[in-house]
N, C-alpha and C positions, 0 to 999 in steps of 0.2 A: 608473442607470435609463436613461440615454440611449444607452449603448453596451453591446453584449453581448460584451465582451472580458474574459476571466477570466485573472488572473495568479496563479500558484501559486508560493509561496516555499518554500525548503527546510524551514522549520519547519512548514509546513502539509502537506507531502507525506506520504502514507501509505506504510507499508512497514516492514520490520524495522529499518531504520536510523533511524527517526524518534526524535529525542531525547525523553526523558521530560519532560512539562510540569511546571511548578511546582505545579499543583493535584495531580497524581498524587504528586509528591514529598511534599507536606504530608500527603496522605491516608496514605501509607505510614508517615510518621513518627508520626502519631496512632495508627495500628494497632499500631505497636511499643510505644507508651507504654501503651495500653489494650488488653488481650487480649480475645478474643471472649467467653471465659467471664466475665470481669469485666463486660463490657458487658451480657451477658444477666442477670447478677445485679442490676445496677443498674436494668434495665428490668422486672424481675420484680415483678408486682403493680400496675403502672401500667395504667390504662385507655387505650384508643386516643386518646380526646380529650385526655388528659393528656400525650400524646406529640406529636401533630401538630395538636391544636386550638389556638385562640387562647390565648395565654399559656402554652402547653405547653412541653415540654422542648425541642423543635426550635426554637421561637421564642426561648426564652431562650438557647440556644446560638448562634443567629444574632446576637442582641444582643451576646453576648460576643465573637464573631468581629469584628463591626463595631467595638466598642470597642478591641479589640487592634490592628486595622488603623489606627484613628485615632490611637492612641498611638504607633504606629510612624511615622506621618506627622509627628507633633509632634516625635519624637526626631530625625527627619531635618531638620526645620525649625530646631531649636535647636542641633543639632550635638553633643549629649551625651546619654547614656542616663539614665533615672531614677535617683535616689539619689546622683548625683554633682554636684559644684559646677560652675557655669558656667565654661568656659575663659576665663582672663584675669581672674578676679575677678568683680566685679559685672557683671551683664548680664541679658539676657532669661532668664526661667525659667518653670517651670510654675506655674499659678495655679488649680488645682482643675478642676472639671467643670461642665458645663451639661446637665441632663437634658432630654430631649425624646423624643417618640414619632414613630417613622418608620413609615410605612405601606408594607408590602412584600407580596409574593405569599404569604408565610406568615402574614400578619395583622399587627396592630400590634406593633412591636418597640420596647422601651424601650432607649434608648441614652444613654450619658453622654459627651458630646463634651468632650474636654480643651481647656483654655484656656491661653494664655500671658500673661505679665504685660504685655507691650507691646501686645498685641492685634493682632499682625501675622500670626498663624497663620491660613491659609486652607485648610481641609481640602478634599480632592478627592473622597474616597469619598462622604461625606455633607456637602455644602456648607452654609454658613451659610444659615439660613432655608429649608433644603430639608426637606420633610416626606414625600417620596415617593422611592422608589428608581426607577431608570430602567425596570426590568422591569415595574412597575405601569403606567407610562405606555404601554408597548407593549401591555399587555393592553387598556387603554382604547381605543387606536387600532384594535386588532384587532376588538373588539366593535363599534365605531362603523363600521368598514369593512364589517362583516357585516350592517349595516342596523338595528342596535338603536338606540333612542332614548336620550336622556340619562337619562330616568327609568328605563328598563330597565337601563342600564349601572350606575346607582347601586344598584338592588336586587340585580343579579347579583353585584356585588363584595361587597355586604354579606352575601349568603347564602353565597357560595363562600369568601371569604377573611376574613370578619368585619371588613372595613375600611369605615369611614365616609368616603366622598368626596362632597362636595357637588356639586350640578349645575353651579354656577358654575366649580368647579375642572375638571370634565370638559369644559365648554365651552371653557375656556382651553387645555386640552391639544389638543383637536381644531382649534381656530382656529389654533394655531401650525403645524399641518400644512397647513392650507388656504393659509397664506401661502407655504409652500414650493411647493405645487402651482401657485399662481398664478405664481410666479417661473419654474418649470419650463416652464409653458405659453407664456410670453412670451420665452423665452430666444432669442438669435440662433442661426441655423442656418448651415450651410455653403452656399457659393454654387452648387455643382453636386452633384447626386446622380445617378449612372448609372442606378439603378433605384429606383423608389418604388412600393410596394404600397398601394393604396387599397381599403378594404373597410369595411363597416358590419356590426356584430354586434348582434343583437337579444337583449338580456339582460333579466332580471327584476330590478328594484330596488325597495327599500322606501322609500316616501315618505309621511310623515304617517300611519303605521300602516296603510298599504295597499300592495299589491304591484302594480307597473305594469311593462309591457314597453316599454322605450325602446331607441332606436337609438344604438349607440356607434360613432361615426365614428373610424376608426383609420388613421393614415398611418405606414408603416414604410419608411424609406429605407436604401439600401445606399450607404455612402460610397465614395470613390475608393480608400480603403485596404482595402475589403472588409468593414467592420464594419456590422452592422445597428443601426439607431438608430430609436427611436420618436420621430417628429417631433411628434406631438401626439395628443390624445384630445379629442373633442367629443361632446356629448350633445344629442339631439333626440328628439322624439316618434316620428318616422318618417324613413325614408331618402328622399332626393330629390336630383335633380341641382342644384336651386337652392341648397340648403345646401352641397353639395359645391363649388359655385363660391365660396361664402364661405370654405370651408376652404382652397381653393387661393389665394385672395387673402391669407389670413392667412399662409400659408407664404411667399408672395412678399414680404409686408411684413417678415417676419422674416429676410430675406436670401437666400432661394432664388431664384437668377437663372435656372436652367435645370434641367430634368429630361430625361434622355435617353430612358428607357423608363418609361412609366406603366402598371402592371399593374392592371386594373380588372375588375369583373364586367360583366354585360350590361345594366346599368342604362341606360334610355333617356335620352339627353341628356348622359350623363357625358362621352363623348369631345368633345362641343362645348364643355363647360365647361373641359376641360383645354386645348383649343386656344385658348380666349379668354385664358388666363393664361400658358400656355407653348406658344406657337404652333409651335415646332420639335420638340416632344416626340412620340415615337412612342407610340401607344396600343396596348397588347397586351391583348386580351380573354382572360379566364380560360377555358381550354378545359373545365375541370370544370363551370363554370356553363353553358357552351354545351351540353355533353352533357346536363346535368340539364334544361335548357329543352327540348331535343329529345325527351327521354323522358317529358316531363310528361303528354302527352295520348296516349301510346301504350298500346294494349291490353296487359294484363299477359301474355297468352299470346304476344304478338309482341315483347315487350321484350328478351328474351335474344337472339333472332336479329337483331333490328334493331341492338342495341348491337354485336354482333359484326361486322355489315356496315358500321357507322359507324366502327369502329376504324381501318381503313386510311386514312381521310381525315385524321385528326389525327396519325397516326404516319408519314405519308409523309416522304420525304427532303427534298422541296422543295415550293414552292408549285404548280408545274406538275403534279407527280405527285398532289398533294392534290386539285387541280381535276379531274383525270381520275377519281380515286376517287369524288369527289362526284357526277360525272355518272353513274358506274356505280351508285352508291347510289340516285340519283334514278330511274333506270330500273327498279330493283327495288322500291322502296317509294314512288315518287312518286304512283302512282295511289291508294294507301291513305292516305298521310300526306304530302301535298304541302307542308305548312307547314314541314317540317324542312329540306328543301333550300333553300326560299326564305329561311329565317332565316339559314342559313349563307352564302348568296350576299349577303344584305343586309349582313352584318358581315364579309365576306370580307377587306376591307382591314385590319381590326384583328385578324382571326384569324391572318393569315399574316405579321404583323410579325416574329415570331421567326425565320422562315425567311429573312429578308433580312439577318440578321447576317453579319459577315464569315466566320465559321467554316462557314456553310452556303451562302453565296451562290455559291460556286464550283461547286456541284453543280446550280445552277439555270440554265436557259437564258436567263432574264430578268435582266439585271444590275440591281442595286439603284440607285435614284435618289439615294440618300444613304447614305454609309458611316458607320456609327455603331458604337461599341464594344459588344460583346455582354456582356462581363463587366467587373468592376472591374480585372482584370488587363489586359484590352485597353485600358481607359481609361488605365492607368498607362503602357502602352507608347506610347500616342499623345501623351503630354505631351512638349513640347520640353524639352531640357536646361536646367536652371537655374530652372524654374518650380516653384512650391510645390504640394503635393499638393491644395490646395483651389482651385487656379486652374482656369479654364475650359478643358476639352479643346478642341483645335483641331477645326474643322469642315471638311469637304471639300465 
């Protein structure tokens, strides 16, 4: 969850050379033992609920598969197969079965768990005192994440799978995830992030059987190695620069010492909040938000032509050319919409930050006041030899 780095192994790669999995091999063996005609004859006359319903044929087969797998685990634990004497004479041996009901996605499944005489057998597939398989817990978490209450989850599982799960059990399953979420939100972070994106999403969430719109504060950082990492998620009723200041202080307490470039929208007071916590960070305003704010009060008939005339401003090669294009735009549209050019001039320092990066500052006649890496690759090149990847990049 913290890093978007995906590794593919040879066994997971797709293609004609992919080895056959053990599940496919077992399925082919079963198909060879039981022909398709024999399977159709066995299912002839059975109602659908007798095949897939609670206590049906599929459920019974699932119980037989679980019992066979548990028996294989006991054989591995004892070191000899059933029907043979223990190696070396007297020793640990099989000691019957313990029946119990396991709740699964197929419904309640009756399983007989094998025992050993010494009581040292610890099954892994269905552990001792385990009454639910892992897949059912995942369904509970999916329903809980979808906004369903504990009562709704209980009735949903009863109607869909025929499984009775108490509300206390559902609460314990969801509380275990909340502990992991709390640990993730308070984990330590790297000292330097070349780029961090700050934005708030307004989403609808269900709370106490009512749907509310809340602001989801999200911070996504780009590490020195170039990996994207979700730094944290915070919830509030609305978006404001005051709470963003609390978010920045939280990141600072968790170990973030410096941010090179902070990408934000046009929220009023946000750059001042960033400067209070990370005074040397460059604040880059989102161009998309700036364009949307410019077109907000434009007449629909003028919107297409105005957007075309505004495009040369944010696609210019450097800040000087962009300023020339902005003056030309103001001459054409300033009489009708003067607030657009005024808004761009007011935020001009934050709009033109990206043009001051080393890769484009050579084309600008105004030298940058501070050289900073534009990408993670530039940050790696600026590290002195012998320093760690998480060490602070040198400043000029």
